N, C-alpha and C positions, 0 to 999 in steps of 0.2 A: 504493500500500500504506500502511496506517495501522499505527502502532506503539503499543505500550503506553506507551513512554517514549522521548523524544529527549533525549540528553545532549549539551549544548554544551560541548565541551572534552575532550581526551584526556590531561589531566594526572593527577596523583594522585587528586584528588577524583572526577573523571569515571571513571577506570579502576576504582576501588574500587566505585563505585555500579553501574557497568555489569556488573561481575562478580557482584555480589550479586543484581541484578535478573534477569540472564540465567540464573543458577543456579536461581532460583525459577521459571523457565519463562516469563518475560516476554519479549516482543519488544522489542528495544532497538536504537536507532540512535545511534551516537556520531559527531558531526560535529566535526571538528578543522580549524582554520584553517591550521595549519602543514602542512608536508610530512612531518612526523614526529610521533610521540607523545611525551608526557612534559612538554610545556609548559616550566615553569621547572626541570624536571629535565633537564639538558642535559649529556651526557658527550662530551667531545672525545676522538676517537680517530683513529688512522691518519694523523697529521700527520707531516711530515718531522722526523726526529730524536726522535720520540716513540715509546716502546716500551710504554706502558701507558695505559689510559683515565684521563682527568682530569675530575672533576666541576666544571663551571663554573656550575652553578645550585645547587640544594640539594646539600649535601656531607657531611652527617653525620646519623646517627640519634641525636639527642640523647636521653640517658637510655636507652640501649640496655639496660642492666641494671636500669633503674628503671621498667620497664613500658611503654615506647614500643610501640604496636601494630605498627609496621613490623617489629619483631623477629619477630613471629609470621608476617608475610607472607613474609619472607625464609626462615624455617624451612620453611614450607609448600612453597615453590618450590625448596628445596634450594640456596639461594644462600648461600655462605660469607660471613660478616661478621667483619671484623677490628676488634678494639678495641686500638688502638696503646698501647704503654706510654708514659707521659709522659716528655718530656725537658725540661730547663730552658730557659727563654726568656732571650734576650739583649736588653736594652734599650740601644740605641746612640744616643749623643749625636751632634750634627752633626759633631764632630771625629773620630768613629769610636770614641771611648772608651766604655766601659760606664758607665752612670749608677749612682747609689747603689742597691744591691740592695733597699733598703727600699721603693722606689717601687712595685714590683709588689704587695707586701703591703699597702701603704697604700691603693692603689686598690681592692683587694678589700674591705678594711675599710670604706672610704668608701662604696662602692656598697651594701654590706650595711647600713650605718648609714642610708643614704638610704631604703632600703626600710622599715626599722624606723620611721624618722621619719614617712614618708608614712602608714604604717599607724596609728601612734599619735596623730599630731598633726593629720591631715587638713589639709594646707596649702591655701592659697588657690589657686583654679584658674588664676590668672594667674602663678603662680610656676613658673619653669623648673627643671629638674634642675640646671642649671649654678649656680643661686643657692645650692644646698646643697653640691654637690661642690666648687665652687671658692671657697667662703667661707673666710676666713682661719682659722676655727675647725674646719674640716673635718678628719677623720682623714687626708685625703689629704696634708696637710702635716706630719703628726706626725714630730717628730725632724729636720725639715729646716730648719735655720737659714740655710743658704746660699741667697741669692736665685736663683742659677743652678739649684740643685737644685729650688727651688720652681717655677721656670719649666718645668723638665723635667716636673715632676709635672702641671702643667696640660696640657702637650702630650701626655703619656701618657693623661690622662683623656679627651682629645679622640679617642683611639683608639676610644672607645665608640661613635662614630658609625658604625663598621663594623658591629657587630652590631645597633645600633639603627636604622641607615638614615637617621638624622637627627642634627642637631647637638644638643649639650646645651642650647642656648638654645631649641630647638623642643619638646623633650620635656617634658611637664608633670610636676611634682613630685607632685601630689595622687594620681595613680593609678600612680605608678612602683612596679613590683613587685607589682601587683595580681594578675597572672595566676599560676596554679598550674601551671606548665608542666614538661615533662620536662627533667631536667638530670642531670649526673653523668658517666657514661661515654658516650663517643662511638663509634658503630660505623660502619664503612664497608663497603658491600657489594662483593663481588668483581665486577669488570666495570663498576661504576658504577651510579648511580641510574636513568639512562635505560633501561638494560638491564633493571633490576628492574621498573620500571613497565610496560615493554613486555611482560614476562612476565604481568603482571596483566591487561593488555588481551588478551593471547593466550588466557588462561583464559576471559575473557568471550566471545571469538569462538568458542572451542570449544564454549561452551554456547549458541551461536546468535546472539550480538550481531553487528551489522554495524558496521564502522568505515569512514568515508569521510574522507580527508584533503583538504586544500586547499579546504575548505568554509567560507567567511567569512560568518557570519550577519549579515543586514541587518535582519531584523524577526522578532518573535515576536508572533503575533496570536491572541487568544482568540476563538473562535466563541461568541458569547453567546446563541446559540439553545439549544434543548433538548439538542443533541448535546454541547455544551461541549468540543469538540475544540480543539486548539491547532495552529496552522500556523507552521512555521519556514521562512523564506525565506533562501536563501544565494545566492552568486554562481553556483551551478550548478543550483538548482532549489528547489522548495517541497515540504516534507514535513509529514505530519500525524500527530499522536499524541494519546493521551488526556492525557498529562502531559509536562512539559518540566522538565529540571534544568539550570540555568544555572551553569556553573563558570567563566565568563569572569573573568579577573583584574580586580581593582578598578580598576587604572590605566586599563584599556580602558573599563570602565563609566563612568569619569569623563570620557572624551574625546568629541569630536564623532563619532568612528567607532563609538561604542557602538550596538548594535542598537536599533531602535525597538520599544517595547513598547506594544501596544494591547489593552485599555485602558491608558492611561498609568499609570506607577508612582505610588503615593500620594506626596503631598508630603513626608511624614515620611521615606519611603525615599529619595527624591531628595535631601533635605537631608543625610541620613547618608552617602550615597554621595559627595556633594560634599565633606564636611568630614573624612572619615576619611583620614588621611595615608598616602600610599604612599612608601616610602623609596627611597634610591638606594644601590646597592652593585654594584661591578663587580670582576671578577677578571682579572688579567693574568698569563699564563703564558709564561715564557721557557725554552727548552730548550737544553741544552749537550751536547757529546759526552762530557764527564766533569764530575764535581762538583768545584768549586773553593772552596766556602765552608766555614767551620768546621763540622765534622761532629758536634761534641759538643752542639749546640743543636737543640732541636725547632722553634724559631721565632725570628724577629728582629723587634723593634719598632724602626723607624727614625723617630726624632723629626725634625721639620722643620728644615731648614737656615735658612729665612727667619725671623729673630727676630720678625717682625711677625705670625707665624701665630697665629690665634686659633681655628682649626678651621672658620672660615667665611670668606666673601669670596674664594674661589678664582676664581670666574667674573668676567670672562673671563680667559683665560690665553693668552699669546702663543706658548708653546712647551710641549712635553711636560715638559721639565725644570722649568718653572715650576710645573706642577701637582704633580709628585712632591716637590719640595723645600719646598713650602708646606703639606703635610699630613702627618699621622702615618700611616705605612704599616706594615701587618703582612705579613711575608714568611714563607712556609712552604716549606721544602725539601719536595719532593713526597713523599719517603719518610716524612715526618711529617704530611703532609696527608691529609685523608680521601680514601677510595677507592683507597688504595695500600698494598701491603705488599711490593712488589718492590724488590730492590736496584737494578734499572735506574732506578727513579724518582729516584735521587740526582742525576740529570743534569737536573733541572728545578726551577725556582723559581716559586712562585705568590705574586703580590702581591694583597692585599685592600685595596680603597680604597673609602671610603664618603663619603656626603654630597655637598657641592658638588664635591669633587675627582673623584668617580666620574662625575658628569655632565660635568664639564669634559673629562675624558679622552676621552669619546665623540666629541668634536669633532675629534679627531686621527686617528681610525681607525674602520674598520668591518670588524672581523675580523682580517685579516692585514695587516701593514704593516712594511716594512723600516725606515722611520724610527722607528716605535714600538719595534721590536726593538732597534735600535742605541742609541736614547736611553735606554731602560730599562736596557740592559746597562751603559752608561756610569754611570748613577746607581747601580746595584748595585755596580759595581766600586769606585766611590769610597766607598760607605758600608760595604761588607763587607770590603774590602781597602784600608784607608786609608793604609798606610805603604809607602815604597819597598821595604822588605825583605819585604813580603808575597809569598806565592807568586803566580805568574802565573795568569791565567784564560784559558781557551780562548774563541774567538769564539762568540757565540751562533748557534744554528742556525735558530731559529724563535720567533715570538711570536704569541700570540692574546689578544685583549681582548674581553670581553663588552660588550654595549651594551644592557643591560636597559631603561634609561630611554627609549631611542629605538626599541627593538624594537616594531613596531606591534601585536604580539600579547601584549605584557606591559605596556609603558609604565611600567616601574618594577620594583623588586625585589619586596619584599613589604610588607605594612602595617607601620607603626611602632607603638611604644607610644603611648598616648593623648597628644596634644600639649597645649600650654597652651590655655586658652580656657574660657569659661563653659558653652558648649553641648555639650561633648564628654565622654564617659565610656565605660567598658568596655561599657556596654549597647549602644553603637553596633554592636559586633561581633555581638551577639545579634540586633539589628534587621536587620542585613545578611543573616542566615540564615533569617529568618522566611518561610514559604511565603506566596504570594499567589494570587489567583484561586481561592479555595476549595480551596487545596491543589494545584491543577494546575500551578502554576509554583513550582518549588523552587529553592533557592540553596545552593551549596556552594563550598568553597575555603578557603584559609587565612584569608581576611579575614572568614569567618563563624564563627570559633572564638574564644570569649571567652578561653579559657585557653591556647590553643596557636597563636595567630595568628603568622604569619611562619615557620611550620615545616611540615615534612612531616607531622608528627603532626596538626596542625590540618587539613590537607587531607584526610588519611585519615579522621580522626574525622568530619569533615563529610560525606564521601562515604558512610560507613557510616550516619550519622544519616539522611541523605536517602534512601539506598537502602532502608533499613528502613521509613521513613515512607511512601514511594511504594508499596512492596509491600503495606503494610497498607491504604492507600487503594484500590489496585487490587483487593485482595481483597474489600473491602466492595462495590465496584461490580460485581464479577462474582459476588457472592453467597457467596463462600468465607468472608467474615469477618462475616457478619450476626450481630448481637448481641454483638460483641466490644467 
């Protein structure tokens, strides 16, 4: 059987495109390598000691009240979305004490000033974000005469490697803040993101799309004869279609396990795929029978205990504790974390770890680990309850760590902002999304969005873009769109 379109990947981009095309009456086959849908939308549920779903991949609808298209998807499907009321953040020094309250405000002002500087001054492409943020004249150090507080300010700034996926030394200053992305309010869908994207796939299936799991694509080949069909070969068979939409994550496209494309991809595309940086971010969840941490804070920033920490150089590490104490860690009580509005969620803590530290942690665990659970608990106990008079904490019940950088179907978290270097620019994301083979081979995913890379909005936007483009192309071919 031949299809109008084969979509490689059942994450957000693939799901949205499949729904759009199948609703238009097109025959669609979705091939997914994993045994589940969602891709990097991964919701952990039904684990020991866990009463609610926890999102370990994408975890927030950023800009929920500011125009993010995922809001419309949730509303259409009747999925409740919660925008949590903000709570204050605690920034904790290695000794357990809270640091100068001005540090958080200073970092916000410094990052805003960096965006303004990049826009107005057009820095050299070889200048890193760190050169501005950590400069002695940076707003980061405003009002901080004490060298210890200045050191804490640097360590706090290194927390940016969590949302960036890369160190401050790797991110380029010239294009910092170029994107016009969604920001402001953060929404969390009830039941988690994997359930939401599953509902989108179900819509596509109800409209006639076929979904096949466990299909690892090895080649995509264009028949260059008059028929112009495309053949997709997987570990289970070969399928034919008029068009193909590739939503494979960029980390996989960069690897030796990437499918073979024939004819070969153009040199420009190959170069852009190779030089666009994929970031590192992992989440570590520890569950408890009862909450034991301070309840008046929405999050905790744990500055590194190792005074030599510079935000890089974590690898290699001899023990889990070495990784945790040498990097800045963001800790979210699950009641304030995305995907939760249940009081039961107070018995969980989520640690967000980025950059080299995220990669280093993967060496100690592949999913569930007693050693990981106990080592993380000891670290949290020391940092959140630092005094002998502090309340006691219950023993941890369960821990789970994501391993996105070694996951064979992601090989990284998401793309990072444009790195340092003469050859890179935001146009690389546009190049990654350009159709090839006369429009028969399309590309979608967060890495193909100039303004929304690294987010659900980018994946959704690209899925809509390519779904609509392919529908127009197919309409021309079957005579429906002649003259348009």
